[in-house]
C-alpha positions in Angstrom: 98.4 95.9 116.5 96.5 99.3 116.2 94.9 100.6 113.1 92.7 103.6 112.1 89.4 101.9 111.2 86.1 103.1 109.9 83.5 100.6 110.9 80.4 101.7 108.9 79.4 103.6 105.9 78.2 107.3 106.1 79.6 110.0 108.2 81.0 107.8 110.9 84.2 108.7 112.8 87.1 106.2 112.5 88.8 104.7 115.6 92.4 104.0 116.5 91.7 100.5 117.7 93.1 96.9 117.9 93.2 94.6 114.9 95.0 91.3 114.0 98.4 91.7 112.4 97.9 90.8 108.7 100.2 88.1 107.3 101.5 88.4 103.7 100.4 86.0 101.0 102.2 85.1 97.8 104.0 88.1 96.3 102.9 90.3 99.1 104.9 92.3 101.6 104.1 93.3 105.2 105.2 96.8 106.0 105.7 98.6 109.3 104.4 102.2 108.9 107.2 104.8 108.8 105.0 107.8 107.6 101.7 108.3 106.0 100.1 111.2 104.2 96.6 112.5 104.9 94.7 113.9 102.0 91.2 115.1 101.1 90.3 111.7 99.7 90.7 110.3 103.2 88.5 113.1 104.5 85.9 112.1 102.0 86.0 108.6 103.3 85.4 109.8 106.9 82.5 111.9 105.7 80.9 109.0 103.8 81.4 110.6 100.4 82.3 107.5 98.5 79.3 105.2 98.0 78.4 102.7 95.3 78.3 105.3 92.5 81.7 107.0 93.4 83.9 104.5 91.6 85.0 103.0 95.0 83.4 100.0 96.7 84.5 100.1 100.4 83.6 97.2 102.6 83.5 97.8 106.4 85.2 97.6 108.8 88.0 99.3 106.7 91.5 100.5 107.5 91.9 104.0 106.0 94.9 105.5 104.2 96.7 105.2 100.9 99.9 107.3 101.0 102.7 105.6 102.7 106.3 105.1 103.5 107.0 101.7 105.1 109.8 99.3 106.1 109.6 95.7 105.0 109.1 93.4 108.0 107.9 90.2 106.3 107.6 88.8 102.8 105.4 86.2 101.2 106.4 83.6 98.7 107.9 85.2 95.5 108.1 88.7 97.0 111.6 89.8 96.1 111.9 92.9 98.3 114.6 92.6 101.0 113.4 92.7 104.6 114.4 96.0 106.2 114.1 98.0 103.0 112.4 101.4 103.3 109.9 101.7 100.5 107.0 103.8 99.1 104.6 102.6 96.4 101.4 102.6 94.5 98.1 102.4 96.3 96.5 100.7 93.3 95.9 96.9 93.3 95.6 95.9 89.6 95.5 92.6 87.9 98.6 93.0 85.7 97.0 90.8 83.0 94.3 92.8 81.2 94.8 94.9 78.1 95.1 98.2 80.1 97.8 96.8 82.4 99.6 95.4 79.4 99.6 98.8 77.7 101.1 100.6 80.7 97.8 102.2 81.7 97.0 100.1 84.9 95.0 103.1 86.3 92.3 101.9 83.9 92.3 98.3 85.0 88.7 97.0 85.3 89.8 95.1 88.5 91.6 98.1 90.0 91.1 98.6 93.8 92.7 101.2 96.0 94.1 100.8 99.4 92.1 102.6 102.1 89.1 103.1 99.7 88.2 99.6 98.5 90.4 97.4 100.7 92.3 97.8 104.0 94.8 100.7 103.8 97.9 101.9 105.4 96.9 103.8 108.6 98.1 101.0 110.8 101.1 99.7 112.6 101.4 96.9 110.0 99.8 96.6 106.6 100.1 94.6 103.3 101.1 95.7 99.7 101.9 93.7 96.6 105.7 93.5 96.1 105.3 94.8 92.5 103.8 98.0 93.8 106.9 99.0 95.7 110.0 101.0 95.0 113.0 101.0 97.4 113.8 104.5 98.5 117.4 105.8 98.5 118.9 106.5 102.0 119.3 110.2 101.1 115.6 110.8 100.6 114.1 112.0 103.9 110.8 110.6 105.1 109.4 114.1 105.1 109.9 114.2 101.3 109.3 110.4 100.6 105.8 110.6 102.2 104.8 112.8 99.3 105.6 110.0 96.8 102.0 108.8 96.1 100.5 112.3 95.3 103.8 113.2 93.5 103.2 110.2 91.2 99.9 111.8 90.3 101.7 115.0 89.4 104.5 113.2 87.6 102.1 111.2 85.5 100.2 114.5 84.5 103.5 116.0 83.4 104.2 112.8 81.3 100.7 113.0 79.8 101.3 116.7 78.7 104.2 115.7 76.5 105.8 119.1 76.9 107.9 120.8 74.4 111.1 122.7 75.5 109.6 126.1 74.9 106.1 125.6 76.2 104.6 128.4 78.4 103.1 126.4 81.3 100.4 127.3 83.8 99.1 125.4 86.9 95.6 126.3 87.9 95.1 125.4 91.5 97.9 125.8 94.1 96.8 122.9 96.4 99.0 120.0 97.3 98.7 118.4 93.8 99.3 121.7 92.1 102.4 122.4 94.2 103.6 118.8 93.5 103.1 119.4 89.8 105.2 122.5 90.1 107.9 120.3 91.7 107.6 117.8 88.8 108.2 120.6 86.4 111.7 121.4 87.7 113.7 123.6 85.4 110.7 125.1 83.6 109.1 128.6 83.7 105.7 128.0 85.3 102.9 130.4 86.2 100.7 129.3 89.2 97.1 130.7 89.3 94.7 130.5 92.3 91.7 131.9 93.8 91.6 135.3 95.5 91.7 133.5 98.9 94.7 131.3 98.0 97.3 134.0 99.3 99.2 131.4 101.4 99.3 128.7 98.7 100.4 131.2 96.0 103.2 132.4 98.2 104.3 128.9 98.7 104.2 128.3 95.1 106.5 131.3 94.6 108.9 129.9 97.2 108.9 126.6 95.4 110.0 128.2 92.2 107.0 129.5 90.3 108.1 132.2 87.9 104.8 134.1 88.2 101.8 133.8 90.5 98.4 135.3 90.0 94.7 135.2 91.1 92.3 133.9 88.5 90.9 137.4 87.9 94.5 138.7 87.3 95.3 135.9 84.9 92.1 136.3 82.9 92.8 140.0 82.6 96.5 139.7 81.6 97.1 136.2 80.3 93.9 135.1 78.5 94.8 132.8 75.5 98.5 132.7 76.5 99.5 129.4 77.7 100.7 126.3 75.6 99.9 123.9 78.5 97.6 124.4 81.5 97.4 121.9 84.3 94.0 122.0 86.0 94.6 120.8 89.6 91.9 122.7 91.5 89.2 120.1 91.0 86.3 122.5 90.3 84.1 122.9 87.3 84.8 126.7 87.3 88.5 126.1 87.3 88.2 123.9 84.1 86.3 126.7 82.4 88.9 129.3 83.4 91.6 126.9 82.2 90.1 126.8 78.7 90.2 130.6 78.6 93.9 130.8 79.6 94.8 128.3 76.9 96.5 129.6 73.7 96.3 128.4 70.1 97.3 124.8 69.7 97.4 124.4 73.6 96.8 121.4 75.7 94.6 121.4 78.9 95.5 118.5 81.3 92.7 117.8 83.7 94.1 116.4 86.9 91.3 117.5 89.3 88.0 115.7 89.7 85.2 118.2 89.8 81.9 117.2 91.3 79.9 119.0 88.6 80.2 119.2 84.9 82.3 122.0 83.5 81.1 124.6 80.8 83.4 125.7 78.0 83.1 126.4 74.3 83.9 123.4 72.1 83.9 125.8 69.1 86.8 127.7 70.7 88.7 124.3 71.0 88.0 123.5 67.4 88.8 127.1 66.2 92.2 127.2 68.0 92.9 123.4 67.6 93.2 122.9 71.3 93.2 119.6 73.2 91.8 118.5 76.5 93.5 115.5 78.1 92.5 113.6 81.2 95.2 112.4 83.6 94.1 109.8 86.1 96.5 109.0 88.9 99.4 107.0 87.6 100.6 103.7 86.1 102.8 101.3 88.0 105.6 102.1 85.6 105.4 105.8 86.8 107.2 104.6 90.0 110.3 103.5 88.2 111.5 107.1 87.9 109.8 108.5 91.0 112.6 108.4 93.6 115.0 110.2 91.1 112.3 112.8 90.2 111.3 113.4 93.9 115.0 113.7 94.9 115.4 116.4 92.3 112.8 118.5 94.0 113.9 118.8 97.7 112.1 122.1 98.3 108.8 120.1 98.1 109.6 118.9 101.6 108.2 122.2 102.9 104.7 121.2 101.8 104.6 118.9 104.9 103.5 121.4 107.4 102.4 119.2 110.3 103.5 116.0 112.0 100.7 114.2 114.0 100.5 110.8 115.6 97.9 108.5 114.2 96.4 108.1 117.6 95.6 111.9 117.4 93.8 111.5 114.1 91.0 113.8 115.0 93.4 116.8 115.1 95.0 115.7 111.9 91.6 115.6 110.1 90.7 119.0 111.5 94.0 120.5 110.2 93.3 119.3 106.7 89.5 120.2 106.7 90.2 123.7 108.1 93.0 124.2 105.6 95.5 125.0 108.5 97.7 122.3 107.0 99.1 122.0 103.4 100.1 118.4 104.1 100.0 116.3 107.3 102.5 113.6 107.9 101.1 110.8 110.2 103.3 108.6 112.3 103.0 106.0 114.9 
């Protein structure tokens, strides 16, 4: 079979090359790739951004990729997923036994590993996933929407972490893929989406996806400082976190979804004075996937986020589309 493999650490280009077909072990499932999503984390792997201090421990050669839709082709002993099922699922390999897994917070599992980052991923003709990670997709959910399931799970978990009240005034700061998916997970709510001055295309797409208001950071700070009950920070920059605290109103909650490379600056006195809270939202728990097909099906407009379809064999073009920001989301296929 063919797979997209990175052979060494550092900024080394991956190759679409031959590899043995993996056989499923107990409670594992072999999947045939239907569609895969390409994200900036994959780009980081290609550029060698994730070394020993990054939270990931890749061993090479490594098959890349962690966002997937697959079809079950073979099952191991104890794997109760019917052959032929079309599935999506978690990219996290967790122990299922530790305190965090038992509490429904498997993203904090000490033994957590991630497909395509720590162990072989999904950019391949065939790949393996634990059966307990998978959810069977309804036939009415198109591949173009289903391929968003993994990053949508990140957005859905952030919404769950926020514990929204019915009348909350909500802001999303950062109109990238995760920000737009968070907007989709907030179906039925009035949401303001804020971006940088150069995010014209992304902000327009947010309006098309149902944002009640769109604004640049400068406009928002001028007109909406101290306004919002809940702010989702999805931009992943230290400056965005600081801006988010200024947009937050009294008693408000800031949900940090992005992962800035640098420490953010903000006033803790302001947080205390206004009794505000900052919450971290890390990926998702396995239980998040129980509701995911229904929640994703309720947001069909998100399908428009997938702007390009590219064969895995043409991965260099796909990576360029993401890095140059020509694409919002690339769907990879065989």
